[in-house]
N, CA, C and O atoms as a GROMACS GRO file, in nm:
protein
  592
    1UNK      N    1  -1.808   0.280   0.014
    1UNK     CA    2  -1.805   0.406   0.084
    1UNK      C    3  -1.683   0.411   0.174
    1UNK      O    4  -1.627   0.307   0.210
    2UNK      N    5  -1.643   0.531   0.211
    2UNK     CA    6  -1.523   0.551   0.292
    2UNK      C    7  -1.529   0.473   0.422
    2UNK      O    8  -1.428   0.419   0.467
    3UNK      N    9  -1.646   0.467   0.484
    3UNK     CA   10  -1.656   0.397   0.612
    3UNK      C   11  -1.631   0.247   0.596
    3UNK      O   12  -1.569   0.185   0.682
    4UNK      N   13  -1.679   0.190   0.488
    4UNK     CA   14  -1.656   0.046   0.464
    4UNK      C   15  -1.508   0.018   0.442
    4UNK      O   16  -1.456  -0.082   0.492
    5UNK      N   17  -1.439   0.104   0.369
    5UNK     CA   18  -1.295   0.089   0.347
    5UNK      C   19  -1.223   0.104   0.481
    5UNK      O   20  -1.135   0.025   0.513
    6UNK      N   21  -1.261   0.205   0.558
    6UNK     CA   22  -1.198   0.229   0.688
    6UNK      C   23  -1.215   0.108   0.779
    6UNK      O   24  -1.119   0.065   0.843
    7UNK      N   25  -1.334   0.053   0.786
    7UNK     CA   26  -1.360  -0.064   0.870
    7UNK      C   27  -1.276  -0.183   0.825
    7UNK      O   28  -1.225  -0.258   0.908
    8UNK      N   29  -1.264  -0.201   0.695
    8UNK     CA   30  -1.190  -0.317   0.642
    8UNK      C   31  -1.042  -0.313   0.676
    8UNK      O   32  -0.982  -0.416   0.706
    9UNK      N   33  -0.982  -0.193   0.672
    9UNK     CA   34  -0.836  -0.184   0.690
    9UNK      C   35  -0.795  -0.130   0.827
    9UNK      O   36  -0.677  -0.111   0.853
   10UNK      N   37  -0.892  -0.105   0.914
   10UNK     CA   38  -0.859  -0.058   1.048
   10UNK      C   39  -0.816   0.087   1.053
   10UNK      O   40  -0.723   0.123   1.125
   11UNK      N   41  -0.884   0.170   0.977
   11UNK     CA   42  -0.853   0.313   0.973
   11UNK      C   43  -0.979   0.392   1.009
   11UNK      O   44  -1.084   0.334   1.036
   12UNK      N   45  -0.966   0.522   1.008
   12UNK     CA   46  -1.084   0.607   1.030
   12UNK      C   47  -1.137   0.653   0.895
   12UNK      O   48  -1.065   0.652   0.794
   13UNK      N   49  -1.262   0.693   0.894
   13UNK     CA   50  -1.323   0.745   0.771
   13UNK      C   51  -1.245   0.868   0.724
   13UNK      O   52  -1.225   0.887   0.604
   14UNK      N   53  -1.203   0.950   0.817
   14UNK     CA   54  -1.127   1.071   0.780
   14UNK      C   55  -0.994   1.036   0.714
   14UNK      O   56  -0.951   1.104   0.620
   15UNK      N   57  -0.928   0.930   0.761
   15UNK     CA   58  -0.803   0.888   0.697
   15UNK      C   59  -0.829   0.845   0.553
   15UNK      O   60  -0.753   0.880   0.463
   16UNK      N   61  -0.934   0.770   0.532
   16UNK     CA   62  -0.967   0.725   0.396
   16UNK      C   63  -0.995   0.845   0.306
   16UNK      O   64  -0.951   0.848   0.192
   17UNK      N   65  -1.066   0.943   0.358
   17UNK     CA   66  -1.092   1.064   0.280
   17UNK      C   67  -0.961   1.137   0.247
   17UNK      O   68  -0.944   1.185   0.135
   18UNK      N   69  -0.871   1.145   0.344
   18UNK     CA   70  -0.741   1.209   0.321
   18UNK      C   71  -0.662   1.134   0.214
   18UNK      O   72  -0.606   1.196   0.124
   19UNK      N   73  -0.658   1.002   0.223
   19UNK     CA   74  -0.585   0.922   0.123
   19UNK      C   75  -0.645   0.942  -0.016
   19UNK      O   76  -0.572   0.947  -0.115
   20UNK      N   77  -0.776   0.952  -0.022
   20UNK     CA   78  -0.843   0.972  -0.149
   20UNK      C   79  -0.813   1.112  -0.205
   20UNK      O   80  -0.782   1.127  -0.323
   21UNK      N   81  -0.823   1.212  -0.119
   21UNK     CA   82  -0.792   1.350  -0.161
   21UNK      C   83  -0.649   1.361  -0.213
   21UNK      O   84  -0.623   1.435  -0.308
   22UNK      N   85  -0.557   1.288  -0.150
   22UNK     CA   86  -0.415   1.295  -0.187
   22UNK      C   87  -0.381   1.208  -0.307
   22UNK      O   88  -0.274   1.224  -0.367
   23UNK      N   89  -0.471   1.117  -0.344
   23UNK     CA   90  -0.445   1.029  -0.458
   23UNK      C   91  -0.379   0.897  -0.420
   23UNK      O   92  -0.336   0.823  -0.508
   24UNK      N   93  -0.371   0.866  -0.290
   24UNK     CA   94  -0.312   0.738  -0.249
   24UNK      C   95  -0.406   0.622  -0.281
   24UNK      O   96  -0.360   0.512  -0.311
   25UNK      N   97  -0.535   0.646  -0.273
   25UNK     CA   98  -0.635   0.549  -0.317
   25UNK      C   99  -0.730   0.622  -0.412
   25UNK      O  100  -0.740   0.744  -0.409
   26UNK      N  101  -0.799   0.546  -0.494
   26UNK     CA  102  -0.885   0.606  -0.596
   26UNK      C  103  -1.029   0.562  -0.579
   26UNK      O  104  -1.058   0.443  -0.567
   27UNK      N  105  -1.118   0.659  -0.578
   27UNK     CA  106  -1.260   0.625  -0.571
   27UNK      C  107  -1.312   0.599  -0.713
   27UNK      O  108  -1.246   0.629  -0.812
   28UNK      N  109  -1.431   0.543  -0.720
   28UNK     CA  110  -1.491   0.514  -0.850
   28UNK      C  111  -1.520   0.644  -0.926
   28UNK      O  112  -1.556   0.744  -0.865
   29UNK      N  113  -1.504   0.641  -1.057
   29UNK     CA  114  -1.535   0.760  -1.137
   29UNK      C  115  -1.678   0.808  -1.110
   29UNK      O  116  -1.770   0.728  -1.096
   30UNK      N  117  -1.693   0.937  -1.105
   30UNK     CA  118  -1.824   0.996  -1.084
   30UNK      C  119  -1.866   1.005  -0.938
   30UNK      O  120  -1.974   1.057  -0.908
   31UNK      N  121  -1.782   0.956  -0.846
   31UNK     CA  122  -1.818   0.964  -0.704
   31UNK      C  123  -1.724   1.055  -0.625
   31UNK      O  124  -1.744   1.074  -0.505
   32UNK      N  125  -1.624   1.112  -0.690
   32UNK     CA  126  -1.526   1.196  -0.621
   32UNK      C  127  -1.575   1.341  -0.616
   32UNK      O  128  -1.609   1.400  -0.718
   33UNK      N  129  -1.577   1.396  -0.497
   33UNK     CA  130  -1.609   1.538  -0.475
   33UNK      C  131  -1.739   1.580  -0.544
   33UNK      O  132  -1.742   1.676  -0.620
   34UNK      N  133  -1.842   1.507  -0.515
   34UNK     CA  134  -1.971   1.535  -0.578
   34UNK      C  135  -2.059   1.627  -0.493
   34UNK      O  136  -2.176   1.648  -0.526
   35UNK      N  137  -2.003   1.679  -0.388
   35UNK     CA  138  -2.081   1.772  -0.306
   35UNK      C  139  -2.118   1.714  -0.171
   35UNK      O  140  -2.106   1.594  -0.146
   36UNK      N  141  -2.163   1.802  -0.089
   36UNK     CA  142  -2.199   1.766   0.049
   36UNK      C  143  -2.308   1.658   0.050
   36UNK      O  144  -2.408   1.666  -0.021
   37UNK      N  145  -2.285   1.557   0.133
   37UNK     CA  146  -2.382   1.450   0.148
   37UNK      C  147  -2.371   1.340   0.044
   37UNK      O  148  -2.441   1.239   0.055
   38UNK      N  149  -2.286   1.355  -0.056
   38UNK     CA  150  -2.266   1.252  -0.159
   38UNK      C  151  -2.136   1.179  -0.127
   38UNK      O  152  -2.030   1.241  -0.122
   39UNK      N  153  -2.144   1.052  -0.106
   39UNK     CA  154  -2.028   0.978  -0.061
   39UNK      C  155  -1.950   0.916  -0.176
   39UNK      O  156  -2.007   0.874  -0.277
   40UNK      N  157  -1.820   0.913  -0.159
   40UNK     CA  158  -1.734   0.846  -0.256
   40UNK      C  159  -1.754   0.696  -0.242
   40UNK      O  160  -1.782   0.644  -0.134
   41UNK      N  161  -1.739   0.628  -0.353
   41UNK     CA  162  -1.746   0.482  -0.353
   41UNK      C  163  -1.613   0.428  -0.405
   41UNK      O  164  -1.546   0.490  -0.487
   42UNK      N  165  -1.578   0.311  -0.353
   42UNK     CA  166  -1.449   0.252  -0.387
   42UNK      C  167  -1.468   0.109  -0.437
   42UNK      O  168  -1.550   0.034  -0.385
   43UNK      N  169  -1.390   0.074  -0.536
   43UNK     CA  170  -1.390  -0.064  -0.584
   43UNK      C  171  -1.316  -0.151  -0.483
   43UNK      O  172  -1.226  -0.104  -0.414
   44UNK      N  173  -1.353  -0.277  -0.475
   44UNK     CA  174  -1.283  -0.369  -0.385
   44UNK      C  175  -1.134  -0.376  -0.418
   44UNK      O  176  -1.052  -0.401  -0.330
   45UNK      N  177  -1.100  -0.352  -0.543
   45UNK     CA  178  -0.959  -0.357  -0.586
   45UNK      C  179  -0.874  -0.247  -0.522
   45UNK      O  180  -0.751  -0.251  -0.532
   46UNK      N  181  -0.937  -0.149  -0.458
   46UNK     CA  182  -0.862  -0.043  -0.388
   46UNK      C  183  -0.820  -0.084  -0.247
   46UNK      O  184  -0.736  -0.019  -0.186
   47UNK      N  185  -0.879  -0.193  -0.195
   47UNK     CA  186  -0.849  -0.233  -0.058
   47UNK      C  187  -0.701  -0.264  -0.033
   47UNK      O  188  -0.651  -0.226   0.074
   48UNK      N  189  -0.628  -0.330  -0.124
   48UNK     CA  190  -0.486  -0.351  -0.096
   48UNK      C  191  -0.408  -0.219  -0.078
   48UNK      O  192  -0.317  -0.211   0.004
   49UNK      N  193  -0.445  -0.119  -0.155
   49UNK     CA  194  -0.376   0.010  -0.146
   49UNK      C  195  -0.417   0.084  -0.019
   49UNK      O  196  -0.335   0.153   0.042
   50UNK      N  197  -0.542   0.070   0.020
   50UNK     CA  198  -0.588   0.128   0.147
   50UNK      C  199  -0.520   0.058   0.264
   50UNK      O  200  -0.485   0.122   0.362
   51UNK      N  201  -0.501  -0.074   0.254
   51UNK     CA  202  -0.432  -0.148   0.360
   51UNK      C  203  -0.286  -0.102   0.371
   51UNK      O  204  -0.234  -0.088   0.482
   52UNK      N  205  -0.222  -0.080   0.257
   52UNK     CA  206  -0.084  -0.030   0.259
   52UNK      C  207  -0.080   0.110   0.320
   52UNK      O  208   0.008   0.139   0.401
   53UNK      N  209  -0.174   0.195   0.283
   53UNK     CA  210  -0.179   0.331   0.338
   53UNK      C  211  -0.201   0.327   0.489
   53UNK      O  212  -0.137   0.401   0.564
   54UNK      N  213  -0.291   0.241   0.534
   54UNK     CA  214  -0.318   0.230   0.678
   54UNK      C  215  -0.194   0.182   0.752
   54UNK      O  216  -0.164   0.232   0.860
   55UNK      N  217  -0.124   0.086   0.695
   55UNK     CA  218  -0.003   0.034   0.758
   55UNK      C  219   0.102   0.145   0.771
   55UNK      O  220   0.159   0.164   0.879
   56UNK      N  221   0.127   0.217   0.663
   56UNK     CA  222   0.229   0.323   0.666
   56UNK      C  223   0.187   0.439   0.756
   56UNK      O  224   0.272   0.500   0.822
   57UNK      N  225   0.058   0.469   0.759
   57UNK     CA  226   0.009   0.580   0.843
   57UNK      C  227   0.034   0.552   0.992
   57UNK      O  228   0.054   0.645   1.069
   58UNK      N  229   0.034   0.426   1.031
   58UNK     CA  230   0.062   0.391   1.172
   58UNK      C  231   0.201   0.436   1.215
   58UNK      O  232   0.226   0.457   1.334
   59UNK      N  233   0.290   0.452   1.119
   59UNK     CA  234   0.428   0.495   1.148
   59UNK      C  235   0.446   0.644   1.122
   59UNK      O  236   0.559   0.694   1.115
   60UNK      N  237   0.336   0.715   1.107
   60UNK     CA  238   0.335   0.860   1.084
   60UNK      C  239   0.415   0.900   0.960
   60UNK      O  240   0.482   1.003   0.959
   61UNK      N  241   0.406   0.817   0.857
   61UNK     CA  242   0.469   0.849   0.730
   61UNK      C  243   0.385   0.958   0.664
   61UNK      O  244   0.262   0.945   0.660
   62UNK      N  245   0.446   1.064   0.612
   62UNK     CA  246   0.371   1.172   0.549
   62UNK      C  247   0.285   1.123   0.431
   62UNK      O  248   0.323   1.030   0.360
   63UNK      N  249   0.172   1.187   0.413
   63UNK     CA  250   0.077   1.148   0.309
   63UNK      C  251   0.140   1.148   0.170
   63UNK      O  252   0.105   1.065   0.086
   64UNK      N  253   0.230   1.240   0.144
   64UNK     CA  254   0.296   1.243   0.013
   64UNK      C  255   0.377   1.117  -0.014
   64UNK      O  256   0.380   1.068  -0.126
   65UNK      N  257   0.441   1.064   0.090
   65UNK     CA  258   0.516   0.939   0.074
   65UNK      C  259   0.422   0.820   0.062
   65UNK      O  260   0.448   0.727  -0.014
   66UNK      N  261   0.312   0.823   0.137
   66UNK     CA  262   0.213   0.715   0.125
   66UNK      C  263   0.159   0.712  -0.018
   66UNK      O  264   0.148   0.606  -0.079
   67UNK      N  265   0.126   0.830  -0.070
   67UNK     CA  266   0.077   0.839  -0.208
   67UNK      C  267   0.183   0.786  -0.306
   67UNK      O  268   0.150   0.712  -0.398
   68UNK      N  269   0.308   0.823  -0.286
   68UNK     CA  270   0.414   0.778  -0.377
   68UNK      C  271   0.426   0.626  -0.378
   68UNK      O  272   0.443   0.566  -0.483
   69UNK      N  273   0.418   0.564  -0.259
   69UNK     CA  274   0.436   0.419  -0.254
   69UNK      C  275   0.312   0.344  -0.302
   69UNK      O  276   0.326   0.238  -0.364
   70UNK      N  277   0.193   0.394  -0.275
   70UNK     CA  278   0.076   0.325  -0.329
   70UNK      C  279   0.072   0.340  -0.482
   70UNK      O  280   0.035   0.247  -0.553
   71UNK      N  281   0.111   0.457  -0.530
   71UNK     CA  282   0.116   0.479  -0.675
   71UNK      C  283   0.220   0.386  -0.740
   71UNK      O  284   0.192   0.322  -0.841
   72UNK      N  285   0.338   0.378  -0.680
   72UNK     CA  286   0.443   0.292  -0.732
   72UNK      C  287   0.396   0.146  -0.735
   72UNK      O  288   0.417   0.076  -0.833
   73UNK      N  289   0.333   0.103  -0.627
   73UNK     CA  290   0.284  -0.034  -0.619
   73UNK      C  291   0.176  -0.059  -0.724
   73UNK      O  292   0.175  -0.163  -0.790
   74UNK      N  293   0.085   0.037  -0.738
   74UNK     CA  294  -0.022   0.026  -0.839
   74UNK      C  295   0.039   0.010  -0.979
   74UNK      O  296  -0.008  -0.072  -1.058
   75UNK      N  297   0.141   0.087  -1.009
   75UNK     CA  298   0.206   0.080  -1.140
   75UNK      C  299   0.275  -0.055  -1.159
   75UNK      O  300   0.272  -0.110  -1.269
   76UNK      N  301   0.336  -0.108  -1.054
   76UNK     CA  302   0.403  -0.237  -1.066
   76UNK      C  303   0.302  -0.350  -1.091
   76UNK      O  304   0.334  -0.449  -1.156
   77UNK      N  305   0.183  -0.335  -1.039
   77UNK     CA  306   0.080  -0.439  -1.055
   77UNK      C  307   0.001  -0.426  -1.185
   77UNK      O  308  -0.069  -0.519  -1.224
   78UNK      N  309   0.013  -0.312  -1.251
   78UNK     CA  310  -0.064  -0.289  -1.374
   78UNK      C  311  -0.029  -0.395  -1.478
   78UNK      O  312   0.087  -0.429  -1.498
   79UNK      N  313  -0.130  -0.446  -1.542
   79UNK     CA  314  -0.109  -0.554  -1.638
   79UNK      C  315  -0.045  -0.506  -1.768
   79UNK      O  316   0.001  -0.588  -1.848
   80UNK      N  317  -0.040  -0.375  -1.789
   80UNK     CA  318   0.013  -0.326  -1.916
   80UNK      C  319   0.158  -0.277  -1.905
   80UNK      O  320   0.206  -0.207  -1.993
   81UNK      N  321   0.227  -0.314  -1.796
   81UNK     CA  322   0.368  -0.277  -1.785
   81UNK      C  323   0.445  -0.356  -1.892
   81UNK      O  324   0.430  -0.477  -1.902
   82UNK      N  325   0.526  -0.285  -1.971
   82UNK     CA  326   0.601  -0.357  -2.074
   82UNK      C  327   0.706  -0.450  -2.010
   82UNK      O  328   0.779  -0.409  -1.920
   83UNK      N  329   0.711  -0.571  -2.057
   83UNK     CA  330   0.812  -0.666  -2.011
   83UNK      C  331   0.784  -0.719  -1.872
   83UNK      O  332   0.704  -0.663  -1.797
   84UNK      N  333   0.850  -0.827  -1.837
   84UNK     CA  334   0.824  -0.890  -1.709
   84UNK      C  335   0.912  -0.836  -1.596
   84UNK      O  336   0.920  -0.903  -1.493
   85UNK      N  337   0.978  -0.725  -1.606
   85UNK     CA  338   1.073  -0.674  -1.507
   85UNK      C  339   1.070  -0.742  -1.372
   85UNK      O  340   0.964  -0.787  -1.328
   86UNK      N  341   1.185  -0.753  -1.306
   86UNK     CA  342   1.189  -0.827  -1.179
   86UNK      C  343   1.101  -0.768  -1.070
   86UNK      O  344   1.041  -0.842  -0.992
   87UNK      N  345   1.092  -0.636  -1.062
   87UNK     CA  346   1.007  -0.577  -0.959
   87UNK      C  347   0.860  -0.602  -0.988
   87UNK      O  348   0.784  -0.641  -0.900
   88UNK      N  349   0.820  -0.582  -1.112
   88UNK     CA  350   0.680  -0.604  -1.148
   88UNK      C  351   0.642  -0.750  -1.124
   88UNK      O  352   0.534  -0.778  -1.072
   89UNK      N  353   0.730  -0.840  -1.160
   89UNK     CA  354   0.704  -0.983  -1.140
   89UNK      C  355   0.692  -1.013  -0.990
   89UNK      O  356   0.603  -1.088  -0.949
   90UNK      N  357   0.782  -0.957  -0.910
   90UNK     CA  358   0.778  -0.981  -0.766
   90UNK      C  359   0.645  -0.934  -0.708
   90UNK      O  360   0.580  -1.006  -0.633
   91UNK      N  361   0.604  -0.811  -0.743
   91UNK     CA  362   0.478  -0.758  -0.690
   91UNK      C  363   0.361  -0.847  -0.729
   91UNK      O  364   0.277  -0.879  -0.644
   92UNK      N  365   0.354  -0.886  -0.852
   92UNK     CA  366   0.241  -0.969  -0.897
   92UNK      C  367   0.239  -1.104  -0.824
   92UNK      O  368   0.133  -1.147  -0.777
   93UNK      N  369   0.354  -1.169  -0.814
   93UNK     CA  370   0.361  -1.298  -0.745
   93UNK      C  371   0.329  -1.283  -0.597
   93UNK      O  372   0.259  -1.366  -0.541
   94UNK      N  373   0.380  -1.179  -0.534
   94UNK     CA  374   0.355  -1.158  -0.391
   94UNK      C  375   0.207  -1.132  -0.365
   94UNK      O  376   0.150  -1.189  -0.272
   95UNK      N  377   0.146  -1.048  -0.445
   95UNK     CA  378   0.005  -1.014  -0.423
   95UNK      C  379  -0.087  -1.131  -0.455
   95UNK      O  380  -0.197  -1.139  -0.400
   96UNK      N  381  -0.045  -1.221  -0.543
   96UNK     CA  382  -0.124  -1.340  -0.573
   96UNK      C  383  -0.103  -1.451  -0.470
   96UNK      O  384  -0.174  -1.551  -0.470
   97UNK      N  385  -0.004  -1.432  -0.382
   97UNK     CA  386   0.022  -1.531  -0.278
   97UNK      C  387   0.112  -1.644  -0.322
   97UNK      O  388   0.112  -1.750  -0.260
   98UNK      N  389   0.187  -1.625  -0.428
   98UNK     CA  390   0.274  -1.731  -0.479
   98UNK      C  391   0.405  -1.743  -0.401
   98UNK      O  392   0.471  -1.847  -0.407
   99UNK      N  393   0.443  -1.638  -0.329
   99UNK     CA  394   0.566  -1.640  -0.251
   99UNK      C  395   0.542  -1.574  -0.116
   99UNK      O  396   0.460  -1.483  -0.104
  100UNK      N  397   0.616  -1.621  -0.014
  100UNK     CA  398   0.615  -1.550   0.113
  100UNK      C  399   0.690  -1.420   0.087
  100UNK      O  400   0.800  -1.424   0.031
  101UNK      N  401   0.635  -1.308   0.125
  101UNK     CA  402   0.696  -1.183   0.080
  101UNK      C  403   0.679  -1.072   0.182
  101UNK      O  404   0.584  -1.068   0.260
  102UNK      N  405   0.775  -0.982   0.178
  102UNK     CA  406   0.779  -0.868   0.268
  102UNK      C  407   0.823  -0.746   0.189
  102UNK      O  408   0.902  -0.757   0.096
  103UNK      N  409   0.772  -0.632   0.228
  103UNK     CA  410   0.819  -0.505   0.173
  103UNK      C  411   0.883  -0.432   0.291
  103UNK      O  412   0.823  -0.422   0.398
  104UNK      N  413   1.001  -0.380   0.270
  104UNK     CA  414   1.070  -0.311   0.378
  104UNK      C  415   1.098  -0.168   0.332
  104UNK      O  416   1.155  -0.144   0.226
  105UNK      N  417   1.056  -0.075   0.415
  105UNK     CA  418   1.075   0.067   0.385
  105UNK      C  419   1.178   0.122   0.482
  105UNK      O  420   1.162   0.109   0.603
  106UNK      N  421   1.282   0.183   0.430
  106UNK     CA  422   1.378   0.252   0.516
  106UNK      C  423   1.316   0.382   0.558
  106UNK      O  424   1.265   0.457   0.474
  107UNK      N  425   1.319   0.412   0.685
  107UNK     CA  426   1.256   0.534   0.736
  107UNK      C  427   1.358   0.617   0.811
  107UNK      O  428   1.423   0.569   0.903
  108UNK      N  429   1.372   0.740   0.770
  108UNK     CA  430   1.462   0.834   0.838
  108UNK      C  431   1.386   0.964   0.858
  108UNK      O  432   1.335   1.023   0.763
  109UNK      N  433   1.378   1.008   0.981
  109UNK     CA  434   1.310   1.134   1.013
  109UNK      C  435   1.169   1.138   0.957
  109UNK      O  436   1.125   1.241   0.905
  110UNK      N  437   1.097   1.027   0.968
  110UNK     CA  438   0.958   1.024   0.926
  110UNK      C  439   0.936   1.013   0.776
  110UNK      O  440   0.823   1.025   0.730
  111UNK      N  441   1.041   0.991   0.699
  111UNK     CA  442   1.028   0.982   0.554
  111UNK      C  443   1.077   0.846   0.506
  111UNK      O  444   1.176   0.794   0.556
  112UNK      N  445   1.008   0.791   0.411
  112UNK     CA  446   1.056   0.666   0.350
  112UNK      C  447   1.172   0.702   0.260
  112UNK      O  448   1.161   0.788   0.173
  113UNK      N  449   1.284   0.634   0.281
  113UNK     CA  450   1.403   0.665   0.204
  113UNK      C  451   1.433   0.562   0.097
  113UNK      O  452   1.516   0.587   0.009
  114UNK      N  453   1.369   0.448   0.102
  114UNK     CA  454   1.392   0.345   0.002
  114UNK      C  455   1.306   0.225   0.034
  114UNK      O  456   1.243   0.219   0.140
  115UNK      N  457   1.301   0.131  -0.056
  115UNK     CA  458   1.224   0.011  -0.026
  115UNK      C  459   1.297  -0.111  -0.080
  115UNK      O  460   1.375  -0.103  -0.175
  116UNK      N  461   1.270  -0.222  -0.017
  116UNK     CA  462   1.328  -0.348  -0.057
  116UNK      C  463   1.216  -0.450  -0.057
  116UNK      O  464   1.118  -0.436   0.016
  117UNK      N  465   1.231  -0.553  -0.139
  117UNK     CA  466   1.132  -0.658  -0.145
  117UNK      C  467   1.203  -0.788  -0.116
  117UNK      O  468   1.308  -0.817  -0.173
  118UNK      N  469   1.146  -0.867  -0.028
  118UNK     CA  470   1.211  -0.990   0.014
  118UNK      C  471   1.116  -1.107   0.000
  118UNK      O  472   0.996  -1.096   0.025
  119UNK      N  473   1.171  -1.219  -0.038
  119UNK     CA  474   1.098  -1.344  -0.031
  119UNK      C  475   1.171  -1.439   0.065
  119UNK      O  476   1.118  -1.544   0.100
  120UNK      N  477   1.290  -1.403   0.107
  120UNK     CA  478   1.370  -1.484   0.198
  120UNK      C  479   1.377  -1.415   0.334
  120UNK      O  480   1.448  -1.315   0.351
  121UNK      N  481   1.303  -1.468   0.431
  121UNK     CA  482   1.295  -1.407   0.563
  121UNK      C  483   1.434  -1.396   0.628
  121UNK      O  484   1.464  -1.295   0.692
  122UNK      N  485   1.518  -1.498   0.613
  122UNK     CA  486   1.651  -1.496   0.675
  122UNK      C  487   1.735  -1.379   0.623
  122UNK      O  488   1.799  -1.309   0.702
  123UNK      N  489   1.735  -1.357   0.492
  123UNK     CA  490   1.811  -1.245   0.435
  123UNK      C  491   1.753  -1.111   0.480
  123UNK      O  492   1.827  -1.016   0.505
  124UNK      N  493   1.621  -1.104   0.490
  124UNK     CA  494   1.558  -0.980   0.536
  124UNK      C  495   1.601  -0.950   0.679
  124UNK      O  496   1.636  -0.836   0.710
  125UNK      N  497   1.600  -1.051   0.766
  125UNK     CA  498   1.638  -1.029   0.906
  125UNK      C  499   1.784  -0.987   0.916
  125UNK      O  500   1.818  -0.901   0.997
  126UNK      N  501   1.870  -1.047   0.833
  126UNK     CA  502   2.011  -1.005   0.830
  126UNK      C  503   2.021  -0.857   0.794
  126UNK      O  504   2.098  -0.783   0.856
  127UNK      N  505   1.946  -0.815   0.696
  127UNK     CA  506   1.950  -0.675   0.653
  127UNK      C  507   1.901  -0.582   0.764
  127UNK      O  508   1.959  -0.477   0.789
  128UNK      N  509   1.793  -0.622   0.830
  128UNK     CA  510   1.737  -0.539   0.937
  128UNK      C  511   1.836  -0.524   1.052
  128UNK      O  512   1.848  -0.416   1.110
  129UNK      N  513   1.906  -0.631   1.086
  129UNK     CA  514   1.998  -0.624   1.200
  129UNK      C  515   2.116  -0.531   1.173
  129UNK      O  516   2.181  -0.485   1.266
  130UNK      N  517   2.141  -0.503   1.046
  130UNK     CA  518   2.251  -0.412   1.011
  130UNK      C  519   2.201  -0.272   0.973
  130UNK      O  520   2.279  -0.188   0.928
  131UNK      N  521   2.074  -0.249   0.991
  131UNK     CA  522   2.014  -0.120   0.956
  131UNK      C  523   1.929  -0.073   1.073
  131UNK      O  524   1.895  -0.150   1.162
  132UNK      N  525   1.895   0.053   1.072
  132UNK     CA  526   1.802   0.102   1.174
  132UNK      C  527   1.689   0.177   1.105
  132UNK      O  528   1.702   0.222   0.992
  133UNK      N  529   1.579   0.188   1.175
  133UNK     CA  530   1.466   0.263   1.121
  133UNK      C  531   1.395   0.196   1.006
  133UNK      O  532   1.350   0.264   0.914
  134UNK      N  533   1.384   0.064   1.010
  134UNK     CA  534   1.318  -0.008   0.902
  134UNK      C  535   1.173  -0.038   0.938
  134UNK      O  536   1.143  -0.072   1.052
  135UNK      N  537   1.086  -0.024   0.842
  135UNK     CA  538   0.944  -0.060   0.858
  135UNK      C  539   0.920  -0.179   0.766
  135UNK      O  540   0.942  -0.170   0.645
  136UNK      N  541   0.875  -0.291   0.822
  136UNK     CA  542   0.856  -0.412   0.743
  136UNK      C  543   0.707  -0.442   0.730
  136UNK      O  544   0.636  -0.456   0.829
  137UNK      N  545   0.662  -0.451   0.606
  137UNK     CA  546   0.523  -0.484   0.577
  137UNK      C  547   0.518  -0.630   0.534
  137UNK      O  548   0.580  -0.668   0.434
  138UNK      N  549   0.444  -0.711   0.607
  138UNK     CA  550   0.426  -0.852   0.576
  138UNK      C  551   0.311  -0.861   0.475
  138UNK      O  552   0.195  -0.847   0.512
  139UNK      N  553   0.344  -0.884   0.349
  139UNK     CA  554   0.243  -0.883   0.242
  139UNK      C  555   0.130  -0.982   0.269
  139UNK      O  556   0.014  -0.947   0.251
  140UNK      N  557   0.161  -1.108   0.311
  140UNK     CA  558   0.050  -1.201   0.335
  140UNK      C  559  -0.046  -1.153   0.443
  140UNK      O  560  -0.167  -1.177   0.434
  141UNK      N  561   0.005  -1.087   0.543
  141UNK     CA  562  -0.080  -1.045   0.654
  141UNK      C  563  -0.154  -0.914   0.626
  141UNK      O  564  -0.272  -0.903   0.658
  142UNK      N  565  -0.086  -0.817   0.568
  142UNK     CA  566  -0.142  -0.682   0.554
  142UNK      C  567  -0.221  -0.663   0.425
  142UNK      O  568  -0.329  -0.603   0.426
  143UNK      N  569  -0.169  -0.712   0.315
  143UNK     CA  570  -0.228  -0.680   0.184
  143UNK      C  571  -0.306  -0.796   0.122
  143UNK      O  572  -0.415  -0.775   0.069
  144UNK      N  573  -0.251  -0.916   0.128
  144UNK     CA  574  -0.311  -1.028   0.056
  144UNK      C  575  -0.457  -1.054   0.091
  144UNK      O  576  -0.533  -1.096   0.003
  145UNK      N  577  -0.502  -1.032   0.215
  145UNK     CA  578  -0.644  -1.058   0.244
  145UNK      C  579  -0.742  -0.975   0.157
  145UNK      O  580  -0.859  -1.009   0.146
  146UNK      N  581  -0.691  -0.868   0.097
  146UNK     CA  582  -0.778  -0.780   0.018
  146UNK      C  583  -0.761  -0.797  -0.132
  146UNK      O  584  -0.827  -0.728  -0.209
  147UNK      N  585  -0.675  -0.888  -0.174
  147UNK     CA  586  -0.652  -0.910  -0.316
  147UNK      C  587  -0.755  -1.008  -0.368
  147UNK      O  588  -0.777  -1.115  -0.310
  148UNK      N  589  -0.818  -0.971  -0.479
  148UNK     CA  590  -0.924  -1.057  -0.538
  148UNK      C  591  -0.862  -1.171  -0.615
  148UNK      O  592  -0.934  -1.254  -0.671
   0.00000   0.00000   0.00000
């Protein structure tokens, strides 16, 4: 239920409902918009995406951008992506905890303008010192606790 997801990722029930309405997270089939008093249910596998949404929402990133990044991440993690592409491989390894990893979102005027993935903290810090408006998501801290 939305409240359980909210409690897990440190958000409000209303935020979870907004993310679900926008498509940033997905409820179980047959539980979406079933009428007043009927609650949506979520698979545990949605928690990493809810955690990402909660993290980005703290920086007042618009819901459309949150949806875009959770969707992009979901696609990178999908097991049916053709080929081992470097981004898909990085996402899978990071979410499984095989590498220390960070996702960095460039933010300008409240919008995510790009993203970078790092496994080398020193290189990431060098990049941040030469840039402004960066939002850094620590994958082990924010997302990995919710990965099955």
